[in-house]
VOVO-979482 format. One record per atom (N, C-alpha, C): residue in one letter; y, z, x. Coordinates in steps of 0.1 Angstrom, whole numbers, padded with zeros to 4 digits, always signed. Layout:
BEGIN
aYZX ...
//
This chain:
BEGIN
m+0632+0876+0918 m+0641+0869+0908 m+0631+0873+0897 p+0638+0867+0888 p+0628+0870+0869 p+0624+0860+0870 i+0615+0862+0862 i+0603+0847+0859 i+0608+0844+0842 k+0613+0854+0836 k+0611+0851+0823 k+0630+0851+0815 e+0635+0845+0807 e+0642+0843+0806 e+0645+0852+0799 s+0639+0863+0792 s+0647+0873+0785 s+0653+0878+0804 a+0643+0881+0812 a+0651+0891+0823 a+0660+0886+0831 a+0658+0873+0832 a+0671+0866+0837 a+0686+0874+0833 k+0689+0868+0816 k+0697+0873+0804 k+0701+0889+0813 a+0692+0891+0807 a+0690+0913+0811 a+0698+0910+0827 l+0697+0906+0839 l+0704+0903+0849 l+0721+0902+0857 r+0717+0895+0841 r+0740+0885+0841 r+0747+0895+0837 q+0737+0903+0824 q+0750+0911+0816 q+0749+0929+0826 t+0736+0930+0832 t+0731+0940+0846 t+0740+0940+0847 k+0749+0929+0862 k+0762+0921+0870 k+0769+0927+0867 k+0779+0920+0847 k+0784+0918+0842 k+0795+0934+0833 h+0783+0938+0839 h+0784+0958+0834 h+0795+0963+0846 t+0780+0959+0851 t+0779+0965+0870 t+0796+0962+0875 e+0801+0950+0865 e+0809+0949+0879 e+0822+0954+0869 c+0825+0958+0857 c+0831+0960+0846 c+0833+0982+0852 n+0824+0984+0851 n+0826+0996+0861 n+0829+0997+0871 k+0824+0995+0882 k+0839+0987+0896 k+0847+0994+0895 k+0854+0980+0891 k+0865+0982+0882 k+0876+0996+0874 a+0862+0999+0862 a+0872+1008+0856 a+0874+1026+0869 k+0867+1028+0875 k+0857+1036+0887 k+0865+1040+0900 a+0873+1023+0895 a+0878+1018+0910 a+0893+1025+0904 n+0895+1018+0897 n+0911+1027+0892 n+0911+1041+0887 i+0905+1048+0883 i+0897+1064+0882 i+0904+1069+0894 a+0900+1062+0908 a+0901+1066+0919 a+0918+1066+0919 w+0921+1057+0924 w+0936+1051+0923 w+0947+1064+0918 l+0944+1064+0899 l+0949+1074+0895 l+0949+1089+0907 k+0933+1098+0906 k+0932+1107+0916 k+0945+1107+0926 r+0946+1093+0934 r+0948+1095+0943 r+0970+1097+0948 k+0970+1089+0936 k+0985+1092+0927 k+0988+1105+0924 f+0977+1106+0917 f+0978+1122+0911 f+0984+1136+0926 l+0979+1136+0934 l+0972+1143+0946 l+0985+1136+0958 k+0993+1129+0949 k+0999+1125+0959 k+1019+1135+0958 a+1012+1130+0945 a+1025+1141+0934 a+1018+1160+0939 f+1012+1161+0937 f+1007+1175+0940 f+1010+1174+0952 a+1008+1170+0958 a+1016+1170+0976 a+1029+1176+0978 a+1038+1161+0972 a+1050+1163+0967 a+1054+1175+0953 k+1050+1181+0953 k+1052+1192+0943 k+1062+1190+0934 d+1059+1172+0930 d+1060+1168+0917 d+1058+1173+0900 k+1060+1184+0894 k+1059+1185+0883 k+1060+1174+0877 k+1067+1170+0863 k+1065+1156+0860 k+1056+1146+0862 q+1063+1138+0873 q+1049+1132+0877 q+1034+1134+0875 m+1029+1144+0883 m+1017+1152+0876 m+1018+1151+0860 a+1025+1152+0855 a+1020+1158+0844 a+1013+1143+0836 d+1032+1131+0847 d+1023+1115+0831 d+1006+1112+0838 l+1003+1118+0856 l+0997+1112+0853 l+0985+1124+0852 y+0985+1128+0843 y+0976+1139+0838 y+0961+1129+0831 l+0973+1130+0818 l+0976+1123+0810 l+0970+1108+0810 k+0973+1107+0818 k+0969+1092+0819 k+0950+1091+0822 l+0955+1098+0835 l+0938+1103+0840 l+0928+1108+0832 q+0930+1115+0822 q+0931+1118+0804 q+0923+1111+0799 k+0931+1100+0798 k+0933+1094+0787 k+0917+1081+0792 s+0920+1086+0806 s+0909+1072+0809 s+0895+1075+0815 l+0893+1088+0816 l+0884+1101+0821 l+0876+1100+0809 d+0883+1100+0791 d+0876+1104+0781 d+0867+1088+0781 k+0876+1077+0784 k+0874+1063+0775 k+0860+1058+0783 m+0858+1066+0793 m+0846+1061+0804 m+0832+1070+0799 f+0838+1083+0793 f+0830+1091+0784 f+0824+1088+0774 q+0835+1080+0767 q+0824+1070+0756 q+0820+1060+0763 k+0831+1046+0767 k+0816+1039+0771 k+0808+1040+0777 g+0796+1054+0783 g+0790+1052+0792 g+0786+1059+0803 i+0800+1059+0810 i+0801+1052+0821 i+0805+1065+0829 l+0807+1073+0824 l+0805+1086+0835 l+0803+1099+0822 k+0793+1111+0821 k+0787+1116+0821 k+0801+1129+0816 k+0789+1141+0804 k+0802+1147+0801 k+0804+1154+0808 n+0802+1161+0816 n+0801+1177+0827 n+0812+1172+0839 t+0810+1162+0841 t+0816+1151+0855 t+0826+1149+0852 v+0833+1145+0836 v+0850+1141+0830 v+0854+1157+0828 a+0847+1165+0821 a+0847+1185+0822 a+0850+1183+0833 r+0849+1188+0847 r+0848+1189+0860 r+0862+1187+0863 t+0866+1175+0862 t+0874+1170+0866 t+0887+1170+0859 k+0888+1171+0855 k+0896+1179+0843 k+0899+1186+0841 s+0892+1196+0846 s+0897+1212+0849 s+0903+1220+0861 r+0891+1208+0868 r+0896+1205+0887 r+0913+1204+0885 l+0921+1196+0880 l+0932+1188+0882 l+0943+1197+0870 m+0933+1202+0858 m+0944+1210+0856 m+0946+1230+0862 d+0936+1229+0870 d+0939+1235+0875 d+0952+1235+0887 k+0951+1225+0901 k+0961+1221+0899 k+0976+1215+0898 i+0972+1215+0884 i+0989+1219+0878 i+0989+1232+0877 n+0986+1242+0871 n+0987+1254+0862 n+0990+1262+0877 g+0981+1257+0893 g+0985+1263+0908 g+1001+1268+0911 l+1003+1246+0903 l+1015+1246+0914 l+1029+1251+0898 a+1029+1256+0895 a+1039+1263+0883 a+1030+1280+0882 k+1031+1286+0894 k+1029+1302+0896 k+1035+1293+0907 
//
């Protein structure tokens, strides 16, 4: 347990930020699962819509410092490869 008042406040803030970050990452995982289901069903229109939502969410998470730049870039690249592979 924190002894100082400032340490107690920092702990409260950390818990709050952690909870918010978990929700954001869970949302990304949910969107990825929907994207992969659309990929399995070969539904190009739904994949394109989900890709745009994922791209926006990933970029926001990078801006807020939840995810690193290369993680976001790698994820977007892999999703785009799936879209392009289905187009061929």
